[in-house]
C-alpha positions as CSV (number, residue, x, y, z in Angstrom):
1,X,120.9,70.8,95.9
2,X,120.9,67.6,93.5
3,X,123.4,65.9,95.7
4,X,121.1,66.4,98.8
5,X,118.2,65.0,96.9
6,X,120.3,62.1,96.0
7,X,121.6,61.5,99.3
8,X,118.2,61.4,100.9
9,X,116.9,58.9,98.4
10,X,119.9,56.8,99.2
11,X,119.3,57.0,103.0
12,X,115.6,56.0,102.2
13,X,116.6,53.1,99.9
14,X,119.7,51.6,101.9
15,X,119.7,53.2,105.4
16,X,123.1,54.9,105.0
17,X,125.4,56.6,102.4
18,X,128.8,58.0,102.9
19,X,131.5,59.6,100.8
20,X,134.7,57.9,100.2
21,X,138.1,59.0,98.8
22,X,139.9,56.6,96.5
23,X,143.2,56.3,94.7
24,X,146.4,57.9,95.2
25,X,145.0,61.5,94.6
26,X,142.2,60.7,97.2
27,X,139.5,61.6,94.8
28,X,136.0,61.5,96.3
29,X,133.1,59.2,95.3
30,X,130.0,61.2,96.4
31,X,128.1,58.3,97.9
32,X,128.9,54.5,98.7
33,X,126.0,52.4,99.9
34,X,126.1,48.8,101.3
35,X,123.5,46.3,100.7
36,X,123.5,42.6,101.5
37,X,127.2,42.8,102.1
38,X,128.0,44.6,98.8
39,X,128.6,48.1,97.6
40,X,127.0,50.5,95.4
41,X,128.8,53.6,94.0
42,X,127.1,56.9,93.1
43,X,128.4,60.1,91.6
44,X,126.3,63.3,90.9
45,X,127.5,65.4,87.9
46,X,125.7,68.7,87.3
47,X,126.8,69.3,83.7
48,X,127.3,65.9,82.0
49,X,127.9,67.7,78.6
50,X,130.9,69.4,79.7
51,X,133.6,66.9,78.8
52,X,136.3,68.1,81.1
53,X,133.8,68.1,84.1
54,X,132.3,64.8,83.1
55,X,135.8,63.1,83.0
56,X,137.0,64.8,86.1
57,X,133.9,63.7,88.1
58,X,133.9,60.0,86.7
59,X,137.7,59.5,87.4
60,X,137.1,58.3,90.9
61,X,134.7,55.6,89.8
62,X,137.3,54.6,87.2
63,X,139.7,54.2,89.9
64,X,137.6,51.6,91.9
65,X,138.6,48.3,90.5
66,X,136.0,46.0,92.0
67,X,133.0,44.8,89.9
68,X,130.4,46.7,92.2
69,X,127.9,48.8,90.3
70,X,128.7,52.3,89.5
71,X,126.2,55.0,88.7
72,X,126.4,58.6,87.6
73,X,123.3,60.7,88.3
74,X,122.8,64.0,86.2
75,X,119.9,66.3,85.8
76,X,120.3,66.0,82.0
77,X,119.9,63.0,79.9
78,X,123.0,62.0,78.2
79,X,123.6,60.6,74.8
80,X,124.5,57.1,76.1
81,X,123.3,55.2,79.2
82,X,126.6,53.7,79.9
83,X,130.2,55.1,79.8
84,X,133.1,52.6,80.4
85,X,130.7,50.2,82.4
86,X,129.4,53.2,84.5
87,X,125.7,53.5,84.3
88,X,124.5,57.1,83.4
89,X,121.0,58.1,84.6
90,X,118.9,61.3,85.0
91,X,117.9,62.5,88.4
92,X,114.2,62.0,87.5
93,X,114.6,58.3,86.3
94,X,116.8,57.6,89.5
95,X,114.0,58.9,91.8
96,X,111.3,57.0,89.8
97,X,113.0,53.8,89.0
98,X,112.3,50.5,90.5
99,X,115.2,49.8,92.9
100,X,115.6,46.5,91.2
101,X,116.2,48.0,88.0
102,X,118.8,50.4,89.4
103,X,121.8,48.3,88.6
104,X,120.5,47.2,85.0
105,X,118.6,43.9,86.2
106,X,115.2,42.7,85.4
107,X,112.9,43.5,88.2
108,X,112.3,39.8,89.0
109,X,116.0,39.2,89.9
110,X,116.3,41.9,92.7
111,X,119.1,44.3,93.3
112,X,122.5,42.9,93.0
113,X,125.7,44.0,94.8
114,X,129.1,42.6,95.0
115,X,131.4,41.8,97.8
116,X,133.7,44.6,99.2
117,X,137.3,43.9,98.6
């Protein structure tokens, strides 16, 4: 259900969202969106406090070696807002945030993406 909510929000914001498999093990990233020629990566984690689940679900994002923004969305607030450069945000914060703040930038700068490799 959370994944469906995130998918609908990404469609609203970016017009499209697709799943992508990465790495040798073909691990899936829940959603990849394109904006202004760059990519944004999103992963939904239901139980972010379960270390095994968290690490397994974040591994595909670690596999992506470009500098494009990566975000994990969870229903619960985690102890940190960043793990290994991957932004952690609650579902509520994700749905109510200013799109420009989504990748950690001040609102006046607009949304930032990176070029796809």
